[in-house]
C-alpha positions as CSV (number, residue, x, y, z in Angstrom):
1,M,-33.3,-8.7,30.4
2,I,-32.1,-8.7,26.9
3,Q,-31.0,-5.2,26.1
4,A,-30.7,-3.5,23.0
5,I,-27.3,-3.3,21.2
6,V,-26.1,0.2,21.2
7,T,-24.8,1.1,17.3
8,D,-24.5,5.1,18.2
9,R,-20.9,6.0,17.6
10,E,-20.8,8.7,20.0
11,T,-21.6,6.2,23.0
12,L,-19.4,3.5,21.7
13,S,-16.3,6.1,21.3
14,C,-16.6,6.8,25.2
15,V,-13.9,5.3,27.4
16,S,-15.6,3.0,30.0
17,M,-15.2,3.8,33.7
18,P,-13.7,1.2,36.1
19,V,-16.0,-0.8,38.3
20,S,-15.3,-0.3,42.0
21,T,-16.7,-1.6,45.2
22,I,-18.8,1.6,45.8
23,D,-20.9,0.7,42.8
24,D,-24.4,-0.2,43.7
25,P,-24.3,-4.2,44.1
26,E,-28.1,-4.3,42.9
27,D,-26.8,-2.2,39.9
28,L,-24.0,-4.4,39.3
29,A,-25.9,-7.8,39.5
30,K,-28.6,-6.4,37.1
31,L,-25.4,-5.4,34.6
32,F,-24.4,-9.0,35.1
33,K,-27.6,-10.6,34.3
34,D,-28.5,-8.0,31.3
35,L,-25.1,-9.0,30.0
36,E,-25.6,-12.8,30.2
37,D,-29.4,-12.6,29.0
38,T,-28.0,-10.4,25.6
39,V,-25.1,-12.2,24.9
40,N,-27.4,-15.6,24.9
41,A,-29.8,-14.3,22.7
42,R,-29.9,-14.5,18.8
43,H,-29.2,-11.3,17.2
44,G,-30.7,-12.0,13.6
45,K,-28.6,-14.7,12.3
46,L,-25.5,-13.9,14.7
47,I,-24.5,-15.9,17.6
48,T,-23.2,-13.5,20.1
49,V,-19.6,-14.8,21.6
50,G,-18.7,-11.7,23.4
51,L,-20.0,-8.3,24.6
52,S,-19.1,-5.2,26.6
53,A,-21.0,-3.2,29.0
54,V,-20.8,-0.1,26.6
55,Q,-22.7,-2.1,23.8
56,I,-25.8,-2.2,26.2
57,G,-25.4,1.5,27.0
58,V,-23.5,1.0,30.4
59,L,-20.1,2.8,30.6
60,K,-18.5,0.5,32.8
61,R,-15.4,-1.8,32.4
62,V,-17.1,-5.2,32.2
63,V,-17.2,-7.5,29.5
64,I,-18.6,-11.0,29.1
65,I,-17.2,-13.9,27.1
66,N,-19.4,-16.6,25.8
67,Y,-17.1,-19.0,23.4
68,G,-15.3,-22.4,23.6
69,Q,-14.8,-23.4,27.1
70,Y,-15.9,-20.0,28.5
71,K,-19.6,-19.7,29.1
72,N,-21.0,-16.3,30.4
73,L,-17.3,-15.5,31.7
74,I,-17.8,-12.2,33.3
75,M,-14.6,-10.0,33.4
76,I,-14.7,-6.7,35.7
77,N,-11.9,-4.3,35.0
78,P,-10.2,-6.5,32.7
79,K,-6.4,-5.6,31.8
80,L,-4.1,-7.1,29.1
81,S,-0.9,-7.9,31.1
82,E,0.9,-9.9,28.5
83,A,0.6,-10.3,24.8
84,S,2.5,-12.0,21.9
85,G,2.4,-13.8,18.3
86,R,0.0,-12.4,15.5
87,M,-2.8,-13.5,13.7
88,K,-5.2,-12.0,11.1
89,H,-8.8,-12.2,11.5
90,D,-11.9,-11.0,9.8
91,E,-14.0,-9.6,12.7
92,I,-17.7,-8.4,12.7
93,C,-19.6,-6.6,15.6
94,L,-23.1,-6.3,16.5
95,S,-22.6,-2.6,17.2
96,V,-21.3,-2.0,13.5
97,P,-24.0,-3.8,11.8
98,G,-22.9,-5.0,8.0
99,T,-19.2,-4.4,8.7
100,I,-16.5,-6.8,8.3
101,K,-12.7,-6.0,8.8
102,R,-9.4,-7.8,8.8
103,R,-7.6,-7.1,11.8
104,T,-4.1,-8.1,13.3
105,R,-4.6,-9.3,16.8
106,K,-2.4,-11.2,19.2
107,Q,-2.5,-14.8,19.0
108,Y,-1.6,-15.4,22.8
109,I,-2.9,-13.0,25.8
110,R,-2.9,-12.8,29.5
111,V,-5.8,-10.9,31.1
112,D,-5.9,-9.7,34.9
113,Y,-9.6,-9.1,36.1
114,L,-12.1,-9.6,38.8
115,D,-14.9,-12.0,38.6
116,K,-18.3,-11.3,39.6
117,H,-17.6,-12.2,43.3
118,W,-14.6,-9.7,43.3
119,N,-12.0,-12.9,43.2
120,P,-8.6,-11.4,41.2
121,K,-8.2,-13.6,38.2
122,N,-5.5,-14.0,35.8
123,Q,-6.5,-16.0,32.4
124,V,-4.7,-17.0,29.5
125,F,-6.5,-17.0,26.1
126,T,-5.3,-18.0,22.6
127,G,-6.6,-18.3,19.0
128,M,-10.1,-17.2,18.6
129,E,-10.9,-16.6,22.3
130,A,-7.9,-14.2,22.7
131,V,-9.4,-12.3,19.4
132,I,-12.6,-12.2,20.9
133,V,-11.3,-10.7,24.4
134,Q,-9.2,-8.0,22.5
135,H,-12.2,-7.3,20.7
136,E,-14.2,-6.5,24.0
137,L,-11.3,-4.9,25.7
138,D,-11.3,-2.4,22.6
139,H,-15.0,-1.5,23.0
140,L,-14.0,-0.7,26.9
141,D,-11.6,1.9,25.2
142,G,-14.0,3.3,23.1
143,R,-12.6,1.6,19.8
144,T,-14.9,-0.1,17.3
145,L,-14.5,-1.5,13.9
146,H,-14.9,2.1,12.6
147,D,-11.4,2.8,14.0
148,D,-8.2,1.7,12.1
């Protein structure tokens, strides 16, 4: 189900909790479906390329990427394991409407995560894909475009 995007700074500043095997599988399946539905919905004139669970009000370490070769890529408990290079990019965020911030991001990143079937994954992202993933990882740690 498409969920409302959280814009409340207090909620967005919270650090998300890791997902574990003791979490209710039905709740997790609903979260994954809600993220997929919400990331694929139009939000005004914006096309959503990534979303974190906190942006739909769930304080769990889950993000979805929907850009380039990645269609509805769910990452559970993602961790940046390697990063290099630098690039500047203007970023926007559904949770901080009307704000554009120029940020310096790593151009190359490697992320360790679990897929939605609990399989461990290790993925390299470069360029714009790396920017999107870093933006979503920031949300999991309670950082938004408000923070600089």
